[in-house]
N, C-alpha and C positions, 0 to 999 in steps of 0.2 A: 370459566371453562372455555376451551377452544372448540371450534366446530369439528364435526366428523371429518377425518382426513379425506374421505371419499368425496366430500363436497367442496373440493378445492375450487376457488374462483379465480385464482391468479393465472394470468396468461391463458385465458380460455381459448382453446384451439380453433374454435369456429366463431368466436366473437358473439355468442348468443346470450351471455350472462348480462343481466340488467343490474346496473349499479345505481344507488341513490345519488351518487355524485359521479357523473360521466366524465372520465378522464379527458374526453375531447372538448368538454366545456371550458377547460383551461388550456393554456398554450404549453404543450409538452416540450417544445423547443426552448422556450424561455426558461422553464424549470431546469431542463438539462444543462443549458448554458450557465445558469446560476450555480448549479451543482459543480460544474466544471471549474468555474472561477474560484469558488470557495474551497474546493478540494485542492486546487493548485496552490493557493495561499497556505493552507494547512500543511500540505506535504512539503512545500518549500521550507517551512519552519522545521519540519521533522528531518528532512534530508541534510539541512545545514549541519546538523550535529554529526551525521555520518562522515561527511567530508572533513569537518574540523577534527574529528576523532583520529583520522588518518594523518592529517597535515600538521596539527598544532597542539591538540589538547594534551598529548603525552608530555610535551615539554613545559606546558603552562601549569599543569595540575599534578603531574607525576615526575618531576625532574630528578628525584633521587633514585629512580629505577634505571636499570640498564636499558638500551634501546628496545630489545625484544620484549622484556617484561613491561616496559612502558607502553609499547604498542598494544600488548594484550590487555593491560589495565584500561587504556583508552577505549579500545573496542568493547571492553566489558561494560563501561559506562554507556556506550551506545546500545548495548544489548539489554541494559536494565529496563529501558522503556517497554520492551516487549513483554516483560513480566507484568507491568502495570496495565498493558493494553487489554487483556481479557477482563480484568476487574472493571475497567472503564466500559467495556462492551456490555457487561452484565448490568451495571448501574444505569448507563444511558439507555440500554435496551429496555430495561424495566419501565422507565418513565416514557420512553419513546413508544412503547406498545400500549401504555395505559393513558398517557396524557397527550403528547405532541411530538411528532417527528421534527417539526420545524424548530421548536424551542431547544431541543437537544442539540441540533446542528449549530445554533447560535452559541450555546454555552460551550460546546467542544472547541469551537474556533477561538472563543475568548480565552479559554484556559491555555490553549496552545500558544496564542500570541503573547500573553503575559509572561509565560515561562521562557519563551524564546528571547524576548526583550531583556529579561533579567539575566539570562546567560551572557548576553552581550555586555552587561555591566559588572559581571562577577569578577572580583579580584583573583589573581592567580595564587599559586602556592607560595611564591616568594613574598607575597604581601600579607596574607592571613593564615599561612600555614595549612595544617590539616583540615581546617574548616573549608578551604577551597574545594577539594575533591568531594567532601561530604555534601556541600551545598550544590555542587554540580550534579551529583547523583540525584538529590532530591528534586531539582528542577527538571531533570530528565524523566523522573518518575511522573511528574505533573504533565509533561509533554505526552508521555505514553498513555496516561489516563485519559487525557483529552482526545488524542487520536483514536483511542479505543472506541469512542462513540461516534467518530466521524464517518468511517466507511459505511457502516450499516445505514445511517441516516441519509447520507448523500445519495447512495445508490437507490434506496427505497423511494426517496422523493422523486427521483427521475423515473424509476421503473413503474411506480404506482400511479404516476400521472400519464404514463405512455399508453397509446392505443394498442389494441390486440395486434399481435404479429410484429410489433416493433419494440418489444421489451428489451431485447438485446441491444438494439441500436441506441435507444435513448439511455439505457443503463450504462452504455460504454462511455458516455461523456464524462461522468465523474471518474471513471477509470482512467480516462486520458489525462485527467488532472494530476494523477500520480507521477507519470513520467514528465509532465509539464513542470511540476514542482521540482523534479530532479534537474531538468534543463535549467530552470531559473537559478537554483542554488549552485549548480556547477558553473554557470556563466558568471554569476556574481563573485564566486570564489576565484574563478579564473582571472577576473579583472583585478581583484585586490591582491592576489598573490604575485602580480607583476610589480608590486612595490618592492623596494629593497628589502632583503630578508629581515634585517633588524627591525624595520618599521612594521612589516607584516607580522612578525612574531610578537612584537610588543603590544601593538594596538590595532593594526590593520585587520586582523582576523575577526575583530568584534563588529566591524561595519555591517556584514551581511545579517547578523543577528539583530542589530539595532534598526535597520531599515525595514525589518519585517513588521514593525508597528504600523507603518503606512499601508502595507499590503493587507494587514488584518482589518484595518478600518474600512478599506474598500470591500473586503469579503463580508464583513458584518453588514454594511449598507445593502449589499445585494441579497444576502440571506434573509434579512428582516422584511424584504418585499415579497418573499415567497408565500404561496398559499399552502394550507395544510393538505396532507395526503388524502385523496378522496376515499381510498380503501380503508384508512384508519377512521375517517368520519363514518363510513358505513358500519364498521365494527361497533362503533359507539352507538349509532342509531339502532342497531339490532341487539344492543345490550349483550354483546359477546366478548367484551373486554376481559382478558384473563386477569384474575386477581393477583397471581404470582407467575408472570410469564416464564421465569427461569425454571421453576419446578414443573410447570405445565409442559415446557419444552422437553424436559427429560422424561416426562410421562408419556408423551405422544410421538416424539420425533427423534428418538435416540439414533436410529439408523441414518436419518437425514443429517444429523449433527456430525456423525463420524465422517460421512462423505464430504460434507462442507468443510470440515477441518483439514482433511488430507488432500482434497482435490487441487489445492494451490501450493502444496509443498515444493513441487518442481519449479513452478514459475517464480515463487518467492526466492528459492535458492539461486536461480539464475540471476534474478534482479540484483541481489545483494552481493553476489560474486562479481558481477559486471560493474556495479556502481560503487562498491566499497572495497572489496578485496583487490581487484585489479589496479585500483588507484595506489595501493601499497606495493603490489607485486611487480608491476611493469617498470617503475623507475629503478627498482633494485635489480631485477633480473634481465633487463634489456637496456638499450640506449635511450629509451623514451624519458622525457622529463615529466614532472607531475603536471605542468601546464598543458602539455600535449595530451596527456591522458584525460584530464578534465575536459578539454575541448572535444576530444573524441567521444566521451560520454555524453556531452551535451548534444553533439550531432546525432548520435545514435538514438538518444531519447527523444529528440525532436521528430525524427521519423516515426518513432513509436507513437507519439501523440497523433500523428496523421493516420497511421495504420490501424489503430484501435477501433475508431468508428467504422472504417471500411471493412475490417474483418467482421464486425458485429452484424453487418448486412448479411453476410453469408451465414452467420449463426441463426438469424431469424428465418432464413430460407431453408437451411439444411438441418437445423436442430442444434441446440446448445450442447447437448451431450456429445454429439458427433464431433463438433469442433473442439471440445475439451480434450477428447481422445487424440485427435489429429495434432493438436498443439503440444500435448505431452510427448508424443512420439517425435515430432519435429525437433523439440528442444533437446531430447535425449541424443538424437543424431548430431545436433549442432554443437555439443559440448566440446569435442575435439577440435573442430574447425575454429572455434572462438579462440582457443589458446594458440593454435597454429598461426593464425593471423596476428595475434598480439605479439608472439615471439619473433616476428620479423624485425621488431625493434624500430620500425618506421612509423611515421605519423599515419600514412595511408593504411598500413597494416592495422594500426589501432582503430582507425575509423571503420575499416572492414569488420573487425572483431565486434565492434559495437553495433554495426548494422545487422550482423548475424544475430547478435544477442537480443537486441530490442525489437525492431520492426519485423524481422523474419521469424524469430522464435517466441519471444515474450508476448507479443501482441495477440497471438492466436488464443492462448488460454486466458489472458487477462481481459481481453475484450469481451469474452463470453462469460466470464465467471460471475459478473454481477447479476445477470439474468438467471444463470444456472443456479447459483446459491440462493437467490431470492425464491426461485421456483421450488426449492426443497421444503419450504415452510408455509404454513397458513398465515394469513394476515395478523391474527391475534398474537402470534409469537414471532413474527417475522423479523422485527428489529433485533430482538434478543438472539434469535437463531442465527441470523446473518452476521451479527457483530461477533458473537462467540466463535462462529466458524472461522471468520477471517482473522480474528485476533489470536486465537489459540493456534491456528495454522501458522501465523507469523511467529509466535513464540517458539514453536518446535522446528521451524525451518528458516525463517529470515534471520532471527536473532543469532543462532549459532553459525550461520553460513560463513561469515568472514573469519571467525575464530577457528572453525574446523579447517578451513582452507589454509590458514597460516600454519596450523599444527601439522596438517598433511604434508605441506610443502617442506616444512622444517624437518619433519621426521624422515621423509623419503628423498629429500633433495631433488624433487621432480614435480612438475606440474601435472603429470598424467593422473596420479591419484585424485587430484582436485577435479579434473575433468570427468573421471569415472564416478566420483561422488555426485556431481551434477547430473550425469546421465541416470544414475540409480534413483535419485530423488524424483525425477520426472516419470520414470517407469512406475514407481510406487504410486504417484498421483494418478496415473492412468488406470491402474488396477482398481483404485477406489471409485473412480468415475464409472467403471463398468458395473458397479453394484447399484447405481442409481436407476430407479424405475419411474419416478415421478416426471422428470424432464423428458425421459424417453417416451412416456405416454403422451405428453403434451405435444411432442413433435410429430406424432403419427396421425 
């Protein structure tokens, strides 16, 4: 059974709670950096598929479909992982709350790495027929299952090792690993797409998937050197480990779970419109090339990596709930300017669009969300609660964002409905954040 919700120890506002394992006895900076590196590697693997889905997978695995149907089929395989992510969150969360945060992080990275490497070796439709897209979907499911346990574990290792009043800052480092993974995958694909089209389409696109093996080995080496979460150790010492964290979560924390799921729908929608949909939209609707858009995404996401830890400092000072609300509002307002800048059809306009999308808009909510979501749950069910929140939120917002955007643009022959959809998603997220009382109380 979990502890009484009123006895919350997380992010103690005055720093008076005594822990059997003092977070200051370990190096929170080292843990945060290790979480950043591991998260970067894992999300590099994950984002490779999104870029490939737009650039090449439709021709390699769905050649019999017309271009529009092929694009939707390719994006659908990208979205399949989001269905597997909540299941991964439940399974990894169960064992992460009962046994070890660290072990689940190592296992999630290993699963992601193996699946990504195998995608790089997978023959296309012309070689093995219908088995090719079937195997592609299965490997994407494995990717989704693995990443389902990644976010909760990486964030909690950083946050639960952090000292009081710096939960958002240290929790922001694994968050920064997500755009860092996007930068890395975009740059690698930018380089390989410089090859002649024939070579790129036949085998060059496989290179980014295959070199992930080296990155995964580096990530595993770093993660194996981490120490276990002090707050989980305390839960074990006090014999408060939940026998079934999933059911305990729904028994004690239904409101927190709903807030956790919906608080990121706006930020998720922005990220996948900017990094996936615009990669398809811009070369077709403007004079931009796919290489220019890839490079613009990499530049914008690079600034996002820098902005996320900086924004988190303000979240520790002014309250995570407040910053989540500010970020949702800023992103809603930024929806139209992002498209205005992209529609200039110039490289500088594309870079400006990505600067607005990533460091200006996305960083505010995303930097704050790790500490905010973690603060919604008690330690006994925190891995499960944080993982389900993030992954179900991704399922309902990240997964459909590129496809909804394609359908809106095709139906209305205008980018305006896509921008309005982005703004509405962020306003919805802000409404759910308003219902939070736990993080509000901690900031007072």
